[in-house]
C-alpha positions as a Markdown table, in Angstrom:
| # | Residue | x | y | z |
|---|---|---|---|---|
| 1 | Met | -7.9 | 31.6 | -10.8 |
| 2 | Ser | -5.4 | 28.8 | -10.4 |
| 3 | Phe | -5.8 | 25.1 | -10.2 |
| 4 | Lys | -4.0 | 22.7 | -8.0 |
| 5 | Asn | -2.8 | 19.4 | -9.6 |
| 6 | Gln | -2.0 | 16.1 | -8.0 |
| 7 | Ser | -0.4 | 13.2 | -9.8 |
| 8 | Val | -1.5 | 9.6 | -9.4 |
| 9 | Phe | 0.8 | 6.5 | -9.3 |
| 10 | Thr | -0.4 | 3.3 | -10.8 |
| 11 | Ala | 1.4 | 0.0 | -11.2 |
| 12 | Thr | 0.8 | -3.8 | -11.4 |
| 13 | Phe | 3.3 | -6.1 | -9.6 |
| 14 | Thr | 3.7 | -9.8 | -10.2 |
| 15 | Asn | 5.5 | -12.1 | -7.7 |
| 16 | Thr | 7.5 | -9.3 | -6.0 |
| 17 | Ser | 7.4 | -6.8 | -3.1 |
| 18 | Phe | 6.7 | -3.1 | -3.1 |
| 19 | Ser | 7.6 | -0.8 | -0.2 |
| 20 | Ile | 5.9 | 2.5 | 0.5 |
| 21 | Thr | 8.2 | 5.1 | 2.0 |
| 22 | Ala | 7.7 | 8.6 | 3.3 |
| 23 | Ala | 9.8 | 9.9 | 0.4 |
| 24 | Met | 7.1 | 8.8 | -2.1 |
| 25 | Gly | 4.7 | 11.4 | -0.5 |
| 26 | Phe | 1.6 | 9.2 | -0.8 |
| 27 | Ser | -1.4 | 10.2 | 1.3 |
| 28 | Met | -3.7 | 7.5 | -0.2 |
| 29 | Val | -3.0 | 4.0 | -1.4 |
| 30 | Ser | -5.4 | 1.4 | -2.8 |
| 31 | Ile | -4.1 | -2.2 | -3.1 |
| 32 | Asn | -6.1 | -4.8 | -5.0 |
| 33 | Leu | -5.0 | -8.5 | -5.2 |
| 34 | Glu | -6.0 | -9.8 | -8.6 |
| 35 | Ser | -4.8 | -13.3 | -8.2 |
| 36 | Gly | -2.6 | -15.6 | -6.1 |
| 37 | Ser | -1.6 | -14.6 | -2.6 |
| 38 | Ala | 0.0 | -11.6 | -1.0 |
| 39 | Thr | 0.5 | -10.0 | 2.4 |
| 40 | Ile | 0.8 | -6.4 | 3.7 |
| 41 | Leu | 3.0 | -5.5 | 6.6 |
| 42 | Gly | 3.4 | -2.2 | 8.4 |
| 43 | Thr | 6.4 | -1.3 | 10.5 |
| 44 | Thr | 4.7 | 0.7 | 13.3 |
| 45 | Ser | 5.0 | -1.0 | 16.6 |
| 46 | Val | 2.4 | -1.2 | 19.3 |
| 47 | Pro | 3.5 | -1.9 | 22.9 |
| 48 | Gly | 2.6 | -5.5 | 23.9 |
| 49 | Val | 1.4 | -6.5 | 20.4 |
| 50 | Ser | 3.5 | -8.5 | 17.9 |
| 51 | Asn | 3.6 | -7.0 | 14.4 |
| 52 | Ser | 2.6 | -9.6 | 11.7 |
| 53 | Ala | 1.7 | -9.5 | 8.1 |
| 54 | Ala | -2.0 | -9.5 | 7.1 |
| 55 | Asn | -3.2 | -11.5 | 4.1 |
| 56 | Leu | -4.8 | -9.8 | 1.2 |
| 57 | Asn | -7.9 | -11.4 | -0.4 |
| 58 | Val | -8.5 | -11.6 | -4.2 |
| 59 | Gly | -11.1 | -9.0 | -5.3 |
| 60 | Gln | -11.2 | -7.2 | -1.9 |
| 61 | Pro | -9.1 | -4.1 | -2.2 |
| 62 | Ile | -7.9 | -2.2 | 0.8 |
| 63 | Leu | -7.6 | 1.6 | 1.0 |
| 64 | Leu | -5.0 | 3.3 | 3.3 |
| 65 | Thr | -5.1 | 7.0 | 3.9 |
| 66 | Ala | -3.0 | 9.4 | 5.9 |
| 67 | Asp | -4.3 | 12.3 | 8.1 |
| 68 | Ser | -4.2 | 15.7 | 6.4 |
| 69 | Gly | -0.7 | 16.9 | 6.0 |
| 70 | Tyr | 0.9 | 13.5 | 6.6 |
| 71 | Thr | 2.2 | 10.8 | 4.2 |
| 72 | Leu | 2.1 | 7.0 | 4.5 |
| 73 | Ser | 5.3 | 5.2 | 5.3 |
| 74 | Gly | 6.6 | 1.8 | 6.4 |
| 75 | Ile | 4.3 | -0.4 | 4.4 |
| 76 | Thr | 5.4 | -3.4 | 2.4 |
| 77 | Ile | 3.2 | -5.5 | 0.1 |
| 78 | Thr | 4.7 | -8.9 | -0.7 |
| 79 | Ala | 3.5 | -11.5 | -3.3 |
| 80 | Thr | 5.6 | -14.6 | -3.9 |
| 81 | Thr | 2.8 | -16.1 | -6.1 |
| 82 | Gly | 0.4 | -13.2 | -6.8 |
| 83 | Val | -0.5 | -10.2 | -8.9 |
| 84 | Tyr | -1.6 | -7.0 | -7.3 |
| 85 | Glu | -2.4 | -3.4 | -8.4 |
| 86 | Val | -1.3 | -0.3 | -6.5 |
| 87 | Ile | -3.0 | 3.1 | -7.1 |
| 88 | Ala | -1.7 | 5.9 | -5.0 |
| 89 | Lys | -1.7 | 9.7 | -4.7 |
């Protein structure tokens, strides 16, 4: 019998940006704004709709997941005056 392992990434960021790329191989990302303000921006475009950053709210984490076999990419979290945690696998 063999077991499969999957590592988890955890980090806390203060007043900075963090970009998620396909090379990171994340299929799930949780982002929690602890204090201040921060935004999240995806790079995928939708015809006829302008892409804009969404505000994160303190104490209301968001969870992003990819379909089976895919990874998340093109996501940037930016906090100029905030602290946020990222947990990903």
